[in-house]
C-alpha positions as CSV (number, residue, x, y, z in Angstrom):
1,X,35.6,-33.1,32.2
2,X,32.1,-32.6,30.7
3,X,30.8,-35.3,28.4
4,X,30.7,-33.8,24.9
5,X,27.9,-36.2,24.0
6,X,25.8,-35.0,27.0
7,X,26.4,-31.4,26.1
8,X,25.1,-32.0,22.5
9,X,22.1,-33.8,24.0
10,X,21.3,-31.0,26.4
11,X,21.6,-28.4,23.6
12,X,19.3,-30.5,21.4
13,X,16.7,-30.7,24.2
14,X,16.9,-26.9,24.7
15,X,16.3,-26.3,21.0
16,X,13.4,-28.7,21.1
17,X,11.9,-27.0,24.2
18,X,12.3,-23.5,22.6
19,X,10.7,-24.7,19.4
20,X,7.7,-26.0,21.4
21,X,7.3,-22.6,23.2
22,X,7.5,-20.7,19.9
23,X,4.9,-23.0,18.3
24,X,2.6,-22.8,21.3
25,X,2.8,-19.0,21.2
26,X,1.9,-18.9,17.5
27,X,-1.0,-21.4,17.9
28,X,-2.4,-19.6,20.9
29,X,-2.7,-16.3,18.9
30,X,-3.9,-18.2,15.8
31,X,-6.7,-19.9,17.7
32,X,-7.8,-16.6,19.1
33,X,-7.9,-15.0,15.7
34,X,-9.8,-17.9,14.2
35,X,-12.3,-17.8,17.0
36,X,-12.8,-14.1,16.4
37,X,-13.2,-14.6,12.6
38,X,-15.8,-17.4,13.2
39,X,-17.8,-15.2,15.5
40,X,-17.0,-11.5,15.1
41,X,-18.8,-9.0,17.4
42,X,-21.8,-7.6,15.6
43,X,-20.9,-4.2,16.9
44,X,-18.0,-4.1,14.4
45,X,-20.5,-3.4,11.6
46,X,-21.9,-0.5,13.6
47,X,-18.3,0.8,14.2
48,X,-17.6,0.7,10.4
49,X,-20.8,2.6,9.6
50,X,-20.1,5.2,12.3
51,X,-16.6,5.9,11.1
52,X,-17.6,5.9,7.4
53,X,-20.4,8.4,8.1
54,X,-18.2,10.8,10.2
55,X,-16.8,13.8,8.4
56,X,-13.9,14.4,10.8
57,X,-10.7,12.5,11.4
58,X,-10.6,9.2,13.3
59,X,-8.8,9.6,16.6
60,X,-7.2,6.3,17.8
61,X,-6.2,6.3,21.5
62,X,-4.5,4.0,23.9
63,X,-1.7,3.6,26.5
64,X,1.2,1.2,26.7
65,X,1.0,-1.8,24.4
66,X,-2.5,-0.8,23.3
67,X,-1.0,2.6,22.4
68,X,1.5,0.9,20.1
69,X,-1.3,-1.1,18.4
70,X,-3.3,2.1,18.2
71,X,-0.6,3.9,16.3
72,X,-0.6,1.1,13.7
73,X,-4.4,1.1,13.3
74,X,-4.3,4.9,12.8
75,X,-1.6,4.4,10.2
76,X,-3.8,1.8,8.4
77,X,-6.7,4.2,8.2
78,X,-4.4,6.8,6.6
79,X,-3.0,4.3,4.2
80,X,-6.5,3.7,3.0
81,X,-7.2,7.4,2.5
82,X,-9.2,8.0,5.8
83,X,-8.0,10.9,7.9
84,X,-6.7,9.5,11.2
85,X,-4.4,10.4,14.1
86,X,-3.1,8.6,17.2
87,X,-3.6,10.3,20.6
88,X,-1.7,9.0,23.6
89,X,-4.3,9.0,26.4
90,X,-1.9,10.4,29.0
91,X,-0.9,13.3,26.8
92,X,-4.6,14.0,26.2
93,X,-4.8,15.2,29.8
94,X,-2.1,17.8,29.1
95,X,-3.5,19.7,26.2
96,X,-3.7,17.2,23.4
97,X,-7.5,16.8,23.7
98,X,-7.6,19.7,21.3
99,X,-6.8,17.2,18.5
100,X,-10.4,15.7,18.9
101,X,-12.8,17.6,16.6
102,X,-16.5,18.0,17.1
103,X,-17.0,15.7,14.0
104,X,-14.4,13.1,15.1
105,X,-14.9,9.5,16.1
106,X,-12.6,8.3,18.9
107,X,-11.5,4.7,18.8
108,X,-10.1,3.6,22.2
109,X,-8.1,0.5,22.9
110,X,-7.8,-1.1,26.3
111,X,-7.9,-4.8,27.0
112,X,-8.9,-4.4,30.7
113,X,-11.0,-1.3,30.0
114,X,-9.9,0.1,33.3
115,X,-6.8,2.1,32.2
116,X,-6.6,5.1,34.5
117,X,-5.2,7.4,31.9
118,X,-8.3,7.1,29.8
119,X,-10.5,8.9,32.3
120,X,-10.0,12.6,31.3
121,X,-10.4,11.8,27.6
122,X,-13.6,9.7,28.1
123,X,-15.0,12.5,30.3
124,X,-14.2,15.1,27.6
125,X,-15.9,13.0,24.9
126,X,-19.0,12.5,27.0
127,X,-19.2,16.2,27.8
128,X,-18.8,17.3,24.2
129,X,-20.8,14.4,22.8
130,X,-17.9,13.0,20.8
131,X,-18.8,9.4,19.8
132,X,-16.5,6.7,21.3
133,X,-15.9,3.2,20.0
134,X,-14.2,1.0,22.6
135,X,-12.2,-2.1,21.8
136,X,-11.9,-4.0,25.0
137,X,-12.4,-7.4,26.6
138,X,-15.8,-7.0,28.2
139,X,-18.9,-4.8,27.9
140,X,-19.1,-4.1,31.6
141,X,-15.6,-2.5,31.9
142,X,-15.3,1.3,32.5
143,X,-14.4,1.7,28.8
144,X,-17.3,-0.5,27.7
145,X,-19.8,1.5,29.7
146,X,-18.4,4.9,28.5
147,X,-18.5,3.8,24.8
148,X,-21.3,4.5,22.3
149,X,-20.2,1.3,20.5
150,X,-18.4,-1.5,22.4
151,X,-16.4,-4.2,20.5
152,X,-15.9,-6.7,23.3
153,X,-13.7,-9.5,22.1
154,X,-13.7,-11.5,25.4
155,X,-10.9,-12.6,27.6
156,X,-8.2,-14.4,25.7
157,X,-5.3,-16.6,26.7
158,X,-2.1,-14.5,26.4
159,X,0.7,-16.3,24.5
160,X,3.3,-15.2,27.1
161,X,4.7,-18.2,29.0
162,X,3.4,-16.6,32.2
163,X,0.1,-15.6,30.7
164,X,0.7,-12.0,31.7
165,X,2.3,-9.9,28.9
166,X,-0.1,-8.4,26.4
167,X,0.4,-10.7,23.4
168,X,-2.8,-12.4,22.2
169,X,-4.9,-9.5,23.4
170,X,-2.9,-7.0,21.4
171,X,-3.0,-9.2,18.3
172,X,-6.8,-9.4,18.6
173,X,-7.1,-5.6,19.0
174,X,-4.9,-5.0,15.9
175,X,-6.9,-7.4,13.8
176,X,-10.2,-5.7,14.9
177,X,-8.8,-2.3,14.1
178,X,-7.5,-3.5,10.7
179,X,-10.9,-5.1,9.9
180,X,-12.7,-1.9,10.7
181,X,-10.3,0.2,8.5
182,X,-10.8,-2.3,5.6
183,X,-14.6,-2.1,6.1
184,X,-14.5,1.7,5.9
185,X,-12.3,1.4,2.8
186,X,-14.9,-1.0,1.2
187,X,-17.7,1.5,1.9
188,X,-15.6,4.3,0.5
189,X,-14.9,2.3,-2.6
190,X,-11.1,2.9,-2.4
191,X,-9.4,2.1,-5.7
192,X,-5.8,1.0,-6.3
193,X,-5.0,4.4,-7.8
194,X,-6.2,6.1,-4.5
195,X,-4.0,3.7,-2.5
196,X,-1.0,4.6,-4.6
197,X,-1.3,8.3,-3.8
198,X,-0.4,7.4,-0.2
199,X,2.4,4.9,-1.1
200,X,4.5,6.5,-3.8
201,X,7.7,4.8,-2.6
202,X,8.9,1.2,-2.3
203,X,7.9,-1.9,-4.1
204,X,4.2,-1.4,-3.4
205,X,4.3,2.0,-5.1
206,X,6.2,0.5,-8.1
207,X,3.5,-2.2,-8.5
208,X,0.8,0.5,-8.8
209,X,2.6,2.8,-11.2
210,X,0.9,3.3,-14.5
211,X,2.4,3.8,-18.0
212,X,1.5,7.5,-17.8
213,X,3.5,7.9,-14.6
214,X,6.7,6.8,-16.4
215,X,6.3,7.7,-20.0
216,X,8.2,10.5,-21.7
217,X,6.2,13.2,-23.6
218,X,6.4,16.6,-25.3
219,X,9.8,17.9,-26.4
220,X,11.5,14.8,-24.9
221,X,10.1,12.6,-27.6
222,X,12.4,11.6,-30.6
223,X,9.8,12.5,-33.3
224,X,11.0,12.5,-37.0
225,X,9.3,13.1,-40.4
226,X,8.9,10.1,-42.7
227,X,11.1,11.9,-45.4
228,X,13.9,12.8,-43.0
229,X,17.2,11.3,-44.2
230,X,18.6,8.6,-41.9
231,X,21.7,10.7,-41.2
232,X,19.5,13.2,-39.4
233,X,17.3,10.5,-37.9
234,X,20.5,9.1,-36.2
235,X,21.3,12.6,-34.8
236,X,17.8,12.9,-33.3
237,X,18.0,9.4,-31.8
238,X,21.4,10.3,-30.3
239,X,20.1,13.6,-28.9
240,X,17.0,12.2,-27.2
241,X,18.8,9.1,-25.9
242,X,16.1,6.5,-26.3
243,X,17.7,4.3,-29.0
244,X,14.6,4.9,-31.0
245,X,12.7,7.4,-33.2
246,X,9.0,7.8,-33.7
247,X,8.1,8.4,-37.3
248,X,5.1,10.7,-37.7
249,X,3.3,12.6,-40.4
250,X,2.8,16.4,-40.2
251,X,-0.7,15.8,-38.8
252,X,0.7,13.6,-36.0
253,X,-0.3,10.3,-37.5
254,X,2.1,7.6,-36.3
255,X,3.8,5.7,-39.2
256,X,6.2,3.6,-37.2
257,X,9.1,3.3,-34.8
258,X,12.8,3.0,-35.7
259,X,15.1,1.3,-33.2
260,X,18.9,0.6,-33.1
261,X,18.0,-2.9,-34.2
262,X,16.2,-1.7,-37.3
263,X,19.3,0.3,-38.3
264,X,21.6,-2.7,-37.8
265,X,19.3,-4.8,-40.0
266,X,19.4,-2.2,-42.7
267,X,23.0,-1.1,-42.4
268,X,23.8,-1.9,-46.1
269,X,21.3,0.7,-47.3
270,X,21.0,3.0,-44.3
271,X,22.7,6.2,-45.5
272,X,20.8,6.1,-48.8
273,X,17.5,5.8,-47.0
274,X,15.0,8.1,-45.3
275,X,12.9,7.3,-42.2
276,X,10.0,5.8,-44.0
277,X,12.3,3.2,-45.7
278,X,13.4,1.7,-42.4
279,X,10.2,1.4,-40.5
280,X,8.7,-2.1,-40.5
281,X,4.9,-1.6,-40.0
282,X,2.9,-0.1,-37.2
283,X,4.8,0.1,-33.8
284,X,3.6,-1.7,-30.7
285,X,1.4,0.6,-28.7
286,X,-0.2,0.9,-25.2
287,X,-2.3,3.5,-23.4
288,X,-1.2,5.7,-20.5
289,X,-3.7,4.2,-18.0
290,X,-2.3,0.7,-18.2
291,X,-0.2,-0.7,-15.4
292,X,3.6,-0.2,-15.8
293,X,4.0,-3.8,-14.8
294,X,1.9,-4.8,-17.8
295,X,4.1,-2.6,-20.1
296,X,7.2,-4.3,-18.8
297,X,5.8,-7.7,-19.3
298,X,4.6,-6.7,-22.8
299,X,8.0,-5.4,-23.8
300,X,9.8,-8.5,-22.4
301,X,7.5,-10.9,-24.2
302,X,7.9,-9.1,-27.5
303,X,11.7,-8.7,-27.1
304,X,11.4,-4.9,-27.6
305,X,12.9,-2.1,-25.6
306,X,10.3,0.7,-26.2
307,X,6.6,1.0,-26.7
308,X,4.7,4.0,-28.1
309,X,1.9,5.4,-25.9
310,X,-1.3,6.5,-27.6
311,X,-4.7,7.9,-26.6
312,X,-8.2,6.6,-27.4
313,X,-8.0,8.2,-30.8
314,X,-4.6,6.5,-31.5
315,X,-2.8,9.8,-31.3
316,X,0.7,10.0,-29.9
317,X,1.0,10.6,-26.2
318,X,4.4,9.5,-25.3
319,X,7.2,6.8,-25.3
320,X,8.0,4.3,-22.6
321,X,11.4,2.6,-22.5
322,X,12.0,-0.7,-20.7
323,X,14.7,1.0,-18.7
324,X,12.2,3.5,-17.3
325,X,10.3,0.6,-15.8
326,X,13.4,-1.1,-14.4
327,X,14.7,2.2,-12.8
328,X,11.3,2.6,-11.1
329,X,11.5,-0.9,-9.6
330,X,8.6,-2.2,-11.6
331,X,8.4,-6.0,-11.7
332,X,6.5,-8.2,-14.1
């Protein structure tokens, strides 16, 4: 019968060995990234300038693991507002070369620089004078020699236990591609509002929403006259469903905001009052261009459920309820 103590000891040793392998893999890739960051290839600057100056889409190409990395890099460019598409180099030989425009820049990934499937595409680019940026290990590879700009990151130690599977090299290629995309975004002066256009969903989109994106306006607003009896104010509040009413003069001047809480505090005189009798000073206001997250934080800190939205001249634009922010996934 096996010794239970020995079994536990063997399992513990196996866990320790696995942890060592995992740590070594992470450190191998981290060292390569830090070395690249400390001494990035100067050609990366030229690559950024070339892509920024081009008027056509960026075509990112690769095969195998480099192809997977290339897809992600192309997606990063699109996220930052730069037209980009991924081209599988093998498919390029069967009609997909047509995706390369005369004003394109082709960004090619291959660690060895000797990938056979790249041949037809590189020949096409040379014949039609399409600029090529190569991300590869060495300048003297076939890809390096065929590229107008070569980003040679050098031979790196793969994190694979056998030193064979593309691991560190693909991480390096991804980091270089991301850095180029970020550099182009910097030159293009990409703003958060530009970024949000391409990320309308998810938490990231919610973080970048503005008050104007969520506020209610026009006929949806619960606007009442200062002299309107509270019985009718209550009807308006019920119809509009905000639990609040905006009190405005005929010229649109905002006099105040009446909430459910204001009515409860004045219940003893409510039905003998009009709207102007219940308001308690100027309402809390914000502008439409402020972040929705700031509005949520503001309402939470003031213990209020709605805020009036005004323009630069302090005219009424809309109303934002705290529930609008929560439904949209906005966080403080």
